C-alpha positions as CSV (number, residue, x, y, z in Angstrom):
1,M,0.0,0.0,0.0
2,R,2.9,2.3,0.6
3,V,4.0,1.9,-3.0
4,V,0.5,2.7,-4.3
5,L,0.3,5.8,-2.1
6,G,3.7,6.9,-3.2
7,I,2.9,6.6,-6.9
8,V,-0.4,8.5,-6.4
9,L,1.4,11.2,-4.6
10,I,4.1,11.6,-7.3
11,S,1.5,11.5,-10.0
12,Q,-0.6,14.2,-8.4
13,T,2.5,16.3,-7.9
14,A,3.2,16.0,-11.6
15,V,-0.3,17.2,-12.4
16,L,0.1,20.2,-10.2
17,T,3.4,21.0,-11.9
18,L,1.6,20.8,-15.3
19,I,-1.1,23.1,-14.2
20,A,1.4,25.5,-12.7
21,S,3.4,25.6,-15.9
22,G,0.5,26.7,-18.0
23,L,-0.9,29.2,-15.4
24,T,-1.5,32.3,-17.4
25,R,-4.3,34.7,-16.9
26,G,-6.5,35.3,-19.8
27,A,-9.7,34.6,-21.6
28,A,-11.0,31.1,-22.2
29,P,-9.6,29.6,-25.5
30,I,-12.9,29.3,-27.2
31,Y,-13.5,30.1,-30.9
32,P,-13.8,32.8,-32.2
33,L,-10.6,34.1,-30.6
34,T,-10.3,37.7,-29.8
35,D,-7.3,40.0,-29.7
36,E,-6.9,39.7,-25.9
37,R,-4.7,37.2,-24.2
38,V,-5.9,33.6,-23.9
39,S,-5.0,30.9,-21.5
40,D,-3.0,27.9,-22.8
41,P,-5.3,24.9,-23.4
42,L,-2.4,22.5,-24.0
43,S,-1.3,22.3,-20.3
44,Q,-4.9,21.9,-19.2
45,A,-5.4,19.0,-21.6
46,M,-2.2,17.4,-20.5
47,A,-3.2,17.7,-16.9
48,L,-6.6,16.1,-17.5
49,T,-4.9,13.3,-19.5
50,A,-2.4,12.8,-16.6
51,I,-5.3,12.6,-14.1
52,V,-7.1,9.9,-16.2
53,I,-3.8,7.9,-16.6
54,T,-3.1,8.2,-12.8
55,F,-6.6,6.9,-12.1
56,A,-6.1,3.9,-14.3
57,V,-2.7,3.0,-12.9
58,T,-4.0,3.4,-9.4
59,T,-6.9,1.1,-9.9
60,F,-4.5,-1.5,-11.5
61,L,-2.1,-1.3,-8.6
62,L,-4.9,-1.6,-6.1
63,A,-6.2,-4.7,-7.9
64,L,-2.7,-6.2,-7.8
65,A,-2.3,-5.4,-4.1
66,Y,-5.7,-6.9,-3.4
67,R,-4.9,-10.1,-5.4
68,S,-1.5,-10.4,-3.6
69,W,-3.3,-10.0,-0.3
70,L,-5.8,-12.7,-1.2
71,L,-3.1,-15.2,-2.1
72,T,-0.7,-14.6,0.8
73,R,-2.9,-12.9,3.5
74,D,0.1,-10.5,4.0
75,D,0.8,-7.1,2.7
76,D,4.6,-7.2,3.1
77,V,6.8,-7.6,0.0
78,E,9.8,-9.9,0.7
79,D,13.3,-8.8,-0.3
80,D,14.8,-10.0,-3.5
81,V,17.4,-12.6,-2.5
82,G,19.1,-12.5,-5.9
83,G,19.7,-8.8,-5.8
84,R,22.1,-6.6,-3.9
85,V,21.8,-6.7,-0.1
86,D,23.0,-3.8,2.1
87,G,25.3,-2.4,-0.6
88,Q,27.1,-5.7,-1.3
89,E,28.2,-6.5,-4.8
90,D,26.4,-9.4,-6.6
91,G,29.6,-10.8,-8.0
92,S,29.3,-9.4,-11.6
């Protein structure tokens, strides 16, 4: 569950960054355009797309976590015994 919450937090931070990057004050970008300044619709569209993708990834990760809990009745993920442990080299 910590991994799922971490991914959700990072994804929402990315959405906030996208929104902040396109934060310009202006009129709504609706046709017909006028001579006044308009806000950037691209960053808004990217933020909405990122929210939808984050929702899909979150539901997938929650389904995997639930399935893992059903099979093992435990929410701990065991360490990889084939990988590096405490900074030791793996011999390669």
